[in-house]
VOBA-1610 file (N, C-alpha, C; in pm, whole numbers, padded with zeros to 5 digits, always signed):
BEGIN
Met+12349+15632+07693Met+12293+15526+07609Met+12349+15538+07468Thr+12378+15425+07403Thr+12433+15426+07269Thr+12331+15484+07171Ser+12379+15569+07081Ser+12289+15633+06985Ser+12234+15531+06886Pro+12103+15536+06857Pro+12046+15445+06758Pro+12057+15498+06616Asp+12125+15612+06594Asp+12128+15674+06462Asp+12173+15582+06350Pro+12274+15493+06370Pro+12313+15405+06260Pro+12203+15310+06216Leu+12098+15300+06293Leu+11987+15211+06260Leu+11870+15285+06198Thr+11890+15411+06159Thr+11781+15489+06100Thr+11720+15415+05982Pro+11589+15392+05983Pro+11527+15310+05880Pro+11465+15392+05767Arg+11425+15323+05663Arg+11342+15381+05558Arg+11199+15338+05588Leu+11123+15428+05645Leu+10986+15396+05683Leu+10892+15508+05639Pro+10768+15477+05602Pro+10720+15341+05583Pro+10790+15273+05467Ser+10800+15141+05472Ser+10863+15069+05362Ser+10774+15077+05238Pro+10834+15070+05119Pro+10755+15085+04996Pro+10651+14974+04979Leu+10544+15009+04910Leu+10439+14915+04875Leu+10435+14909+04723Gln+10463+14790+04668Gln+10483+14774+04525Gln+10378+14679+04467Glu+10306+14723+04365Glu+10210+14633+04300Glu+10281+14552+04193Val+10252+14423+04185Val+10305+14339+04079Val+10188+14276+04005Arg+10198+14271+03874Arg+10096+14207+03792Arg+10142+14065+03761Asp+10062+13971+03803Asp+10098+13830+03789Asp+09972+13756+03746Glu+09980+13690+03631Glu+09859+13629+03576Glu+09802+13520+03667Arg+09882+13464+03756Arg+09831+13363+03849Arg+09735+13423+03950Phe+09746+13553+03972Phe+09650+13625+04057Phe+09544+13695+03971Asp+09589+13753+03859Asp+09497+13828+03772Asp+09379+13742+03729Arg+09405+13615+03695Arg+09298+13532+03640Arg+09189+13502+03742His+09222+13522+03870His+09123+13502+03977His+09068+13634+04030Gly+09102+13743+03962Gly+09050+13873+04003Gly+09115+13926+04129Leu+09238+13885+04155Leu+09309+13925+04276Leu+09419+14025+04243Arg+09444+14113+04335Arg+09551+14213+04320Arg+09660+14181+04421Leu+09787+14178+04376Leu+09899+14143+04463Leu+09989+14264+04484Leu+10012+14297+04611Leu+10106+14402+04649Leu+10219+14337+04728Leu+10338+14394+04715Leu+10452+14351+04794Leu+10490+14463+04890Lys+10486+14435+05018Lys+10529+14530+05120Lys+10679+14510+05138Arg+10759+14602+05087Arg+10903+14582+05073Arg+10977+14616+05202Asp+10951+14536+05305Asp+11023+14555+05430Asp+11171+14517+05416Asp+11206+14448+05307Asp+11347+14417+05284Asp+11429+14542+05252Leu+11362+14655+05231Leu+11431+14779+05199Leu+11439+14876+05316Ile+11395+14833+05435Ile+11396+14921+05552Ile+11538+14969+05586His+11632+14876+05588His+11768+14906+05632His+11862+14810+05560Pro+11981+14855+05520Pro+12070+14766+05443Pro+12118+14643+05518Glu+12119+14646+05651Glu+12172+14532+05726Glu+12072+14472+05824Leu+11982+14552+05879Leu+11875+14500+05964Leu+11749+14499+05879Ile+11728+14386+05814Ile+11632+14380+05705Ile+11494+14341+05757Gly+11395+14417+05712Gly+11256+14380+05735Gly+11217+14372+05880Asn+11153+14259+05914Asn+11104+14245+06051Asn+11216+14238+06152Lys+11339+14213+06108Lys+11451+14213+06202Lys+11471+14353+06261Trp+11460+14456+06178Trp+11469+14593+06229Trp+11352+14619+06324Arg+11233+14585+06282Arg+11114+14616+06361Arg+11118+14547+06498Lys+11175+14427+06504Lys+11178+14353+06631Lys+11301+14386+06715Leu+11414+14412+06650Leu+11537+14432+06726Leu+11548+14570+06790Val+11510+14672+06716Val+11534+14808+06766Val+11464+14834+06900Pro+11337+14792+06920Pro+11279+14811+07054Pro+11356+14738+07163Asn+11412+14623+07132Asn+11491+14551+07231Asn+11625+14618+07258Ile+11685+14673+07155Ile+11811+14746+07173Ile+11789+14868+07262Glu+11678+14937+07241Glu+11647+15052+07326Glu+11626+15008+07470Ala+11559+14894+07489Ala+11535+14845+07625Ala+11665+14800+07692Ala+11762+14754+07613Ala+11889+14705+07669Ala+11974+14817+07728Arg+11957+14938+07679Arg+12029+15055+07729Arg+12181+15032+07735Gly+12234+14980+07626Gly+12379+14966+07616Gly+12436+14838+07674Arg+12355+14757+07741Arg+12406+14630+07793Arg+12437+14536+07677Pro+12530+14440+07699Pro+12557+14342+07594Pro+12431+14266+07556Leu+12418+14237+07428Leu+12302+14164+07379Leu+12335+14015+07369Val+12246+13933+07419Val+12260+13787+07410Val+12135+13733+07344Thr+12154+13652+07240Thr+12038+13597+07174Thr+12066+13458+07123Phe+11968+13396+07058Phe+11970+13254+07028Phe+11930+13230+06883Gly+11982+13121+06827Gly+11942+13085+06692Gly+12014+12963+06641Gly+11965+12911+06530Gly+12030+12800+06463Gly+12146+12847+06377Ala+12208+12753+06311Ala+12330+12783+06235Ala+12305+12873+06115Tyr+12180+12887+06072Tyr+12149+12971+05955Tyr+12054+13085+05993Ser+12058+13127+06118Ser+11960+13222+06169Ser+11979+13362+06113Asn+11873+13415+06047Asn+11873+13555+06005Asn+11878+13647+06126His+11815+13605+06234His+11811+13687+06355His+11950+13703+06415Leu+12029+13598+06419Leu+12167+13611+06469Leu+12246+13709+06383Arg+12231+13699+06252Arg+12306+13791+06164Arg+12265+13935+06188Ala+12135+13959+06202Ala+12088+14095+06224Ala+12137+14149+06358Thr+12135+14067+06462Thr+12182+14111+06593Thr+12331+14144+06589Ala+12408+14060+06521Ala+12552+14086+06508Ala+12577+14216+06433Ala+12502+14240+06328Ala+12519+14364+06252Ala+12483+14485+06336Ala+12375+14474+06413Ala+12336+14586+06500Ala+12445+14614+06602Gly+12502+14509+06659Gly+12610+14528+06756Gly+12728+14600+06695Arg+12766+14562+06574Arg+12878+14629+06507Arg+12845+14776+06481Leu+12726+14804+06432Leu+12689+14941+06400Leu+12684+15031+06522Leu+12643+14973+06636Leu+12624+15052+06757Leu+12742+15044+06854Gly+12836+14955+06828Gly+12946+14936+06922Gly+12902+14865+07049Val+12802+14776+07037Val+12751+14699+07150Val+12797+14555+07137Ala+12843+14496+07246Ala+12887+14357+07244Ala+12768+14264+07223Thr+12789+14160+07143Thr+12683+14063+07117Thr+12737+13921+07134Thr+12651+13836+07184Thr+12680+13693+07195Thr+12565+13615+07135Gly+12597+13521+07048Gly+12497+13436+06988Gly+12508+13295+07043Val+12402+13247+07106Val+12397+13109+07154Val+12341+13025+07040Val+12425+12936+06987Val+12393+12864+06864Val+12352+12721+06895Arg+12242+12679+06836Arg+12194+12541+06854Arg+12285+12445+06779Gly+12343+12347+06851Gly+12422+12244+06787Gly+12565+12241+06835Asp+12633+12134+06804Asp+12770+12113+06846Asp+12866+12199+06765Glu+12964+12259+06833Glu+13057+12349+06764Glu+13138+12276+06658Leu+13183+12155+06687Leu+13264+12082+06590Leu+13187+12056+06462Ala+13056+12032+06476Ala+12974+12007+06358Ala+12954+12134+06276Ser+12980+12249+06336Ser+12960+12377+06267Ser+13090+12436+06215Arg+13199+12361+06223Arg+13328+12408+06172Arg+13363+12337+06042Pro+13411+12406+05940Pro+13425+12551+05939Pro+13288+12620+05942Leu+13286+12743+05987Leu+13160+12816+05998Leu+13096+12833+05861Asn+12964+12813+05857Asn+12893+12841+05732Asn+12893+12992+05706Pro+12855+13037+05586Pro+12861+13181+05557Pro+12780+13267+05652Ser+12668+13214+05702Ser+12584+13291+05793Ser+12655+13316+05926Leu+12708+13209+05988Leu+12780+13224+06114Leu+12911+13299+06096Ala+12974+13279+05981Ala+13098+13352+05954Ala+13073+13502+05950Arg+12959+13542+05895Arg+12925+13685+05894Arg+12903+13735+06036Cys+12836+13655+06119Cys+12816+13693+06259Cys+12951+13717+06328Ala+13043+13623+06310Ala+13174+13635+06373Ala+13249+13757+06320Ala+13240+13781+06191Ala+13308+13897+06132Ala+13253+14027+06187Asp+13126+14027+06225Asp+13064+14147+06283Asp+13090+14158+06433Gly+13169+14068+06486Gly+13210+14079+06626Gly+13129+13998+06724Met+13035+13918+06676Met+12954+13838+06766Met+13035+13720+06820Arg+13032+13701+06953Arg+13087+13581+07013Arg+12987+13468+06997Leu+13032+13355+06947Leu+12944+13241+06925Leu+12965+13139+07036His+12855+13100+07100His+12860+13001+07207His+12766+12888+07168Phe+12822+12770+07147Phe+12744+12657+07099Phe+12693+12573+07216Val+12568+12529+07206Val+12512+12439+07307Val+12446+12321+07236Asp+12444+12208+07304Asp+12383+12090+07244Asp+12233+12111+07230Arg+12174+12032+07142Arg+12033+12052+07108Arg+11940+12028+07226Ser+11975+11933+07311Ser+11892+11905+07428Ser+11887+12026+07521Thr+12004+12084+07548Thr+12008+12204+07633Thr+11937+12320+07566Tyr+11957+12333+07435Tyr+11896+12444+07363Tyr+11744+12440+07374Arg+11685+12320+07366Arg+11540+12309+07376Arg+11488+12358+07510Arg+11573+12357+07612Arg+11529+12395+07746Arg+11575+12537+07784Lys+11614+12615+07687Lys+11677+12745+07713Lys+11585+12845+07781Thr+11454+12824+07774Thr+11363+12919+07839Thr+11342+12885+07988Glu+11391+12769+08032Glu+11383+12736+08174Glu+11485+12820+08251Arg+11442+12877+08362Arg+11524+12975+08433Arg+11664+12922+08467Gln+11671+12804+08525Gln+11801+12751+08566Gln+11888+12716+08446Val+11829+12662+08342Val+11905+12630+08222Val+11958+12757+08157Leu+11872+12858+08147Leu+11917+12985+08089Leu+12031+13045+08171Ala+12019+13043+08303Ala+12126+13097+08387Ala+12257+13023+08364Ala+12250+12890+08349Ala+12371+12811+08325Ala+12432+12845+08190Ile+12350+12866+08090Ile+12400+12903+07957Ile+12471+13039+07963Leu+12408+13134+08031Leu+12468+13268+08039Leu+12599+13264+08117Arg+12606+13184+08223Arg+12732+13171+08298Arg+12840+13111+08209Ala+12807+13005+08139Ala+12906+12939+08054Ala+12955+13031+07942Ala+12866+13117+07895Ala+12902+13210+07788Ala+12970+13337+07841Gly+12970+13354+07972Gly+13032+13472+08031Gly+12955+13599+08011Val+12822+13589+08005Val+12739+13708+07978Val+12622+13714+08075Glu+12650+13691+08202Glu+12543+13694+08303Glu+12478+13832+08314Asp+12549+13937+08273Asp+12495+14073+08280Asp+12428+14115+08149Gly+12414+14022+08054Gly+12362+14058+07923Gly+12211+14076+07921Tyr+12163+14148+07821Tyr+12020+14164+07795Tyr+11980+14054+07698Val+11890+13967+07740Val+11853+13850+07662Val+11740+13883+07565Val+11768+13861+07438Val+11666+13872+07334Val+11632+13729+07292Pro+11506+13689+07295Pro+11471+13550+07266Pro+11498+13512+07121Glu+11495+13383+07095Glu+11514+13331+06960Glu+11415+13399+06865Gly+11467+13444+06751Gly+11381+13512+06656Gly+11346+13654+06694Gly+11389+13697+06813Gly+11362+13833+06857Gly+11220+13858+06903Ser+11139+13751+06919Ser+10997+13769+06946Ser+10969+13776+07096Asn+10937+13896+07143Asn+10889+13919+07278Asn+10793+14038+07273Ser+10750+14086+07388Ser+10651+14194+07389Ser+10703+14321+07322Ala+10829+14353+07345Ala+10886+14472+07282Ala+10882+14459+07130Ala+10917+14340+07082Ala+10918+14317+06937Ala+10778+14322+06879Val+10682+14265+06950Val+10544+14265+06902Val+10492+14408+06890His+10521+14490+06989His+10482+14631+06979His+10552+14698+06861Gly+10678+14662+06837Gly+10749+14719+06722Gly+10687+14681+06589Cys+10636+14558+06579Cys+10576+14510+06454Cys+10434+14562+06435Arg+10375+14616+06539Arg+10240+14672+06522Arg+10241+14783+06417Ala+10351+14857+06408Ala+10360+14965+06309Ala+10350+14912+06167Leu+10393+14788+06144Leu+10381+14728+06012Leu+10234+14720+05972Gly+10150+14674+06061Gly+10008+14670+06032Gly+09949+14808+06011Glu+09992+14903+06092Glu+09941+15039+06079Glu+09978+15099+05943Glu+10097+15068+05893Glu+10138+15118+05761Glu+10052+15062+05649Leu+09989+14947+05672Leu+09911+14880+05569Leu+09761+14907+05580Arg+09720+14988+05676Arg+09578+15019+05688Arg+09527+15087+05561Gly+09416+15035+05511Gly+09355+15093+05392Gly+09416+15050+05261His+09517+14965+05264His+09587+14927+05141His+09556+14784+05094Ala+09510+14697+05181Ala+09489+14558+05143Ala+09378+14498+05228Asp+09315+14396+05171Asp+09214+14321+05246Asp+09279+14211+05331Val+09380+14146+05273Val+09453+14039+05340Val+09601+14076+05338Val+09667+14065+05452Val+09811+14088+05462Val+09875+13958+05506Ala+09968+13907+05426Ala+10028+13777+05452Ala+10176+13792+05485Val+10223+13710+05579Val+10363+13715+05620Val+10411+13575+05654Ala+10535+13544+05620Ala+10595+13418+05662Ala+10629+13426+05810Cys+10615+13314+05882Cys+10630+13313+06027Cys+10735+13213+06071Gly+10822+13257+06162Gly+10914+13168+06227Gly+10876+13149+06373Thr+10891+13256+06451Thr+10855+13251+06593Thr+10723+13320+06623Gly+10665+13390+06526Gly+10531+13444+06541Gly+10520+13588+06584Gly+10631+13653+06618Gly+10625+13789+06669Gly+10577+13890+06567Thr+10619+13873+06441Thr+10577+13968+06338Thr+10427+13959+06315Leu+10374+13838+06303Leu+10230+13822+06283Leu+10152+13878+06401Ala+10201+13855+06523Ala+10131+13903+06642Ala+10117+14054+06640Gly+10223+14125+06605Gly+10217+14271+06600Gly+10143+14322+06479Leu+10170+14261+06362Leu+10104+14301+06238Leu+09953+14297+06253Ala+09900+14185+06303Ala+09755+14170+06316Ala+09695+14276+06407Ala+09768+14313+06512Ala+09719+14414+06605Ala+09715+14552+06543Gly+09800+14576+06442Gly+09807+14708+06381Gly+09712+14731+06267Leu+09655+14624+06211Leu+09564+14639+06099Leu+09431+14701+06142Ala+09361+14757+06046Ala+09231+14819+06074Ala+09122+14713+06077Pro+09007+14741+06141Pro+08894+14649+06134Pro+08857+14620+05989Gly+08828+14493+05960Gly+08796+14453+05824Gly+08915+14398+05748Gln+09035+14423+05795Gln+09153+14364+05735Gln+09188+14235+05808Arg+09250+14142+05734Arg+09284+14012+05792Arg+09432+13982+05770Ala+09496+13926+05870Ala+09636+13885+05860Ala+09643+13734+05843Leu+09731+13690+05754Leu+09753+13548+05728Leu+09899+13515+05752Gly+09924+13419+05839Gly+10060+13374+05865Gly+10089+13243+05794Val+10207+13236+05731Val+10251+13113+05665Val+10373+13062+05740Pro+10357+12963+05828Pro+10470+12912+05906Pro+10575+12845+05818Val+10702+12870+05849Val+10811+12805+05776Val+10864+12684+05853Leu+10808+12659+05971Leu+10838+12539+06049Leu+10716+12450+06049Lys+10738+12320+06056Lys+10624+12230+06068Lys+10601+12197+06216Gly+10482+12153+06247Gly+10454+12113+06385Gly+10322+12163+06438Gly+10266+12270+06378Gly+10135+12315+06418Gly+10125+12380+06555Phe+10239+12424+06610Phe+10239+12481+06745Phe+10227+12633+06745Leu+10235+12696+06627Leu+10257+12840+06624Leu+10136+12920+06666Glu+10015+12868+06646Glu+09897+12946+06684Glu+09900+12981+06832Gly+09934+12884+06916Gly+09944+12910+07059Gly+10052+13010+07091Glu+10164+13005+07018Glu+10273+13099+07041Glu+10231+13242+07006Val+10165+13258+06892Val+10121+13392+06851Val+10021+13448+06951Gln+09926+13366+06992Gln+09826+13412+07089Gln+09893+13450+07221Ala+09989+13369+07266Ala+10058+13401+07391Ala+10135+13532+07380Leu+10199+13555+07265Leu+10270+13681+07244Leu+10174+13800+07251Gln+10058+13786+07188Gln+09960+13895+07192Gln+09906+13917+07333Glu+09884+13810+07405Glu+09833+13824+07541Glu+09934+13895+07630Arg+10061+13865+07613Arg+10165+13933+07692Arg+10180+14079+07651Ala+10167+14105+07522Ala+10188+14242+07473Ala+10066+14331+07490Phe+09946+14274+07466Phe+09825+14356+07461Phe+09718+14314+07561Gly+09739+14202+07629Gly+09642+14156+07726Gly+09538+14059+07675Ala+09532+14040+07541Ala+09432+13949+07484Ala+09468+13923+07338Arg+09408+13819+07282Arg+09420+13796+07137Arg+09363+13917+07066Thr+09435+13964+06963Thr+09402+14092+06903Thr+09405+14081+06751Gly+09304+14139+06685Gly+09300+14141+06540Gly+09247+14012+06481Asp+09223+14016+06350Asp+09173+13901+06276Asp+09291+13834+06208Trp+09332+13717+06257Trp+09447+13650+06198Trp+09429+13499+06199Ser+09499+13434+06109Ser+09495+13288+06100Ser+09627+13240+06043Leu+09648+13109+06047Leu+09770+13046+05997Leu+09734+12939+05895Asp+09819+12922+05794Asp+09807+12809+05702Asp+09942+12739+05701Gly+09947+12621+05762Gly+10074+12552+05784Gly+10114+12454+05677Arg+10062+12467+05556Arg+10089+12368+05451Arg+10213+12396+05367Phe+10279+12508+05388Phe+10379+12552+05291Phe+10520+12562+05351His+10553+12475+05446His+10683+12482+05512His+10793+12409+05435Phe+10757+12328+05336Phe+10854+12255+05253Phe+10953+12174+05336Gly+10901+12110+05440Gly+10984+12021+05519Gly+11030+12078+05651Gly+11012+12209+05673Gly+11051+12267+05800Gly+11152+12379+05784Tyr+11197+12431+05898Tyr+11287+12547+05896Tyr+11418+12514+05827Ala+11463+12607+05742Ala+11587+12594+05664Ala+11581+12480+05564Arg+11462+12423+05542Arg+11446+12317+05442Arg+11390+12378+05313Thr+11441+12331+05203Thr+11390+12371+05073Thr+11384+12248+04984Thr+11320+12263+04869Thr+11309+12154+04774Thr+11337+12209+04634Pro+11367+12123+04537Pro+11382+12170+04400Pro+11259+12246+04351Glu+11139+12201+04392Glu+11017+12271+04353Glu+11017+12415+04403Leu+11058+12435+04529Leu+11059+12570+04584Leu+11161+12657+04513His+11280+12603+04487His+11382+12681+04415His+11334+12718+04275Ala+11268+12623+04207Ala+11217+12653+04073Ala+11111+12762+04078Phe+11023+12754+04178Phe+10921+12858+04194Phe+10986+12995+04217Ala+11085+13000+04306Ala+11151+13127+04338Ala+11221+13185+04215Arg+11290+13101+04140Arg+11358+13149+04019Arg+11256+13204+03919Asp+11143+13136+03906Asp+11040+13182+03814Asp+10983+13316+03859Phe+10960+13333+03989Phe+10908+13461+04040Phe+11011+13571+04015Glu+11138+13541+04036Glu+11244+13639+04009Glu+11245+13680+03863Asp+11229+13582+03773Asp+11230+13612+03630Asp+11109+13696+03590Arg+10995+13666+03651Arg+10872+13739+03617Arg+10876+13884+03664His+10935+13907+03784His+10917+14037+03849His+11047+14109+03884Gly+11161+14048+03855Gly+11288+14116+03882Gly+11314+14140+04028Leu+11260+14052+04115Leu+11275+14067+04259Leu+11352+13947+04314Pro+11470+13967+04373Pro+11539+13854+04436Pro+11453+13796+04549Val+11435+13665+04547Val+11344+13599+04642Val+11425+13518+04743Glu+11418+13558+04870Glu+11482+13483+04978Glu+11407+13351+04995Arg+11483+13241+05010Arg+11424+13109+04998Arg+11356+13057+05126Leu+11411+13086+05245Leu+11364+13018+05366Leu+11233+13075+05420Tyr+11203+13200+05385Tyr+11079+13263+05432Tyr+10995+13312+05314Val+11051+13402+05235Val+10972+13473+05135Val+10921+13380+05025Ala+11006+13288+04979Ala+10962+13197+04874Ala+10846+13110+04921Lys+10851+13065+05046Lys+10743+12982+05099Lys+10613+13064+05108Leu+10625+13189+05149Leu+10508+13277+05155Leu+10446+13294+05017Leu+10526+13331+04919Leu+10474+13357+04785Leu+10418+13231+04722His+10485+13118+04743His+10432+12991+04691His+10296+12962+04753Gly+10284+12985+04882Gly+10156+12964+04949Gly+10047+13053+04893Leu+10080+13177+04865Leu+09979+13270+04813Leu+09934+13230+04673Val+10027+13182+04589Val+09989+13134+04456Val+09896+13013+04469Ala+09930+12921+04559Ala+09847+12802+04579Ala+09707+12840+04627Leu+09699+12934+04721Leu+09569+12977+04772Leu+09486+13043+04663Ala+09552+13120+04577Ala+09480+13183+04465Ala+09422+13076+04374Gln+09501+12973+04345Gln+09454+12865+04258Gln+09340+12787+04322Glu+09340+12780+04455Glu+09233+12710+04526Glu+09104+12791+04537Gly+09110+12919+04499Gly+08993+13004+04513Gly+08967+13047+04656Ala+09075+13059+04735Ala+09060+13091+04876Ala+09013+13235+04900His+09032+13323+04801His+08996+13463+04818His+08891+13502+04714Ala+08798+13584+04755Ala+08695+13632+04662Ala+08756+13724+04558Arg+08696+13724+04439Arg+08741+13817+04335Arg+08732+13960+04389Gly+08828+14041+04352Gly+08834+14179+04401Gly+08918+14196+04526Thr+08971+14085+04583Thr+09052+14093+04704Thr+09191+14145+04671Thr+09239+14236+04753Thr+09377+14284+04743Thr+09460+14217+04852Ile+09568+14153+04810Ile+09655+14081+04901Ile+09790+14153+04907Ala+09838+14179+05027Ala+09972+14235+05046Ala+10062+14128+05108Ala+10172+14097+05041Ala+10269+14001+05093Ala+10387+14079+05151Val+10419+14053+05276Val+10530+14124+05340Val+10662+14054+05304Val+10749+14127+05238Val+10881+14074+05201Val+10975+14105+05318Thr+11000+14003+05396Thr+11074+14023+05523Thr+11224+14007+05508Gly+11273+13963+05393Gly+11417+13943+05381Gly+11460+13936+05236Arg+11589+13927+05215Arg+11643+13909+05081Arg+11751+13803+05087Pro+11786+13746+04971Pro+11882+13637+04972Pro+12015+13676+05035Phe+12071+13583+05111Phe+12201+13603+05174Phe+12308+13545+05085Pro+12412+13622+05049Pro+12516+13567+04960Pro+12587+13450+05026Gln+12605+13344+04951Gln+12664+13221+05004Gln+12814+13210+04980Ala+12874+13311+04930Ala+13019+13306+04907Ala+13077+13445+04923
//
């Protein structure tokens, strides 16, 4: 089996308190769980979700899925390069529309990932057995170990449970941005009684609660932990941003000297500021925000 040593993480990830008058005035304490510092290339929840799947693959080629700006594809490609494992990324969308490759896909290719593009209609059906088999045949990876989009499966959920365990006794509310729901599913299961997990979806549609519950049921047999979702802060959906969000992120960076990733972390932090202003938390509440990523250089 390929050695996992190149993936050695910094765990537990640091917990950093920030003083911000938007929280202070409401009697709230804000902590940042710096999962972006776990590993230089497998950042945050990507490490927590990918490593259990890599161990389960036992050296088989890794096949996974994502859009043209997928953090998960980049992390999988980096892991493959570090471990000497072949990787294939099944990318949503037409190949011609993705040429030249954007910086995210270009990094995947540079790390040795084979990119296989499928049309959006086929991509939506990728979890159907026959469709998946056809995709794997076309990509030439019928013997590959399939990691789902976003890396969220039972192995990943168990991996993310440690995130909650690291935060026991440190916060009343632990908040995380959500794409496919695997991090929230594991995080909530790892927290202690009396702690609550809050998910901030970065996609619109309102479907994520069922996905998180299904992930927990597959991983643990039942819905587990105290968790909820607030779907108001997606800013138009996945990979969508607005001038307001960019201005908020720049302001947070100026206040605290922390580079803010826009597609997940900025939406999470914006949501937490809004909730504080709404009086959603009682005075004396300690909130921990999980920083799951950092900005990707665009040039």
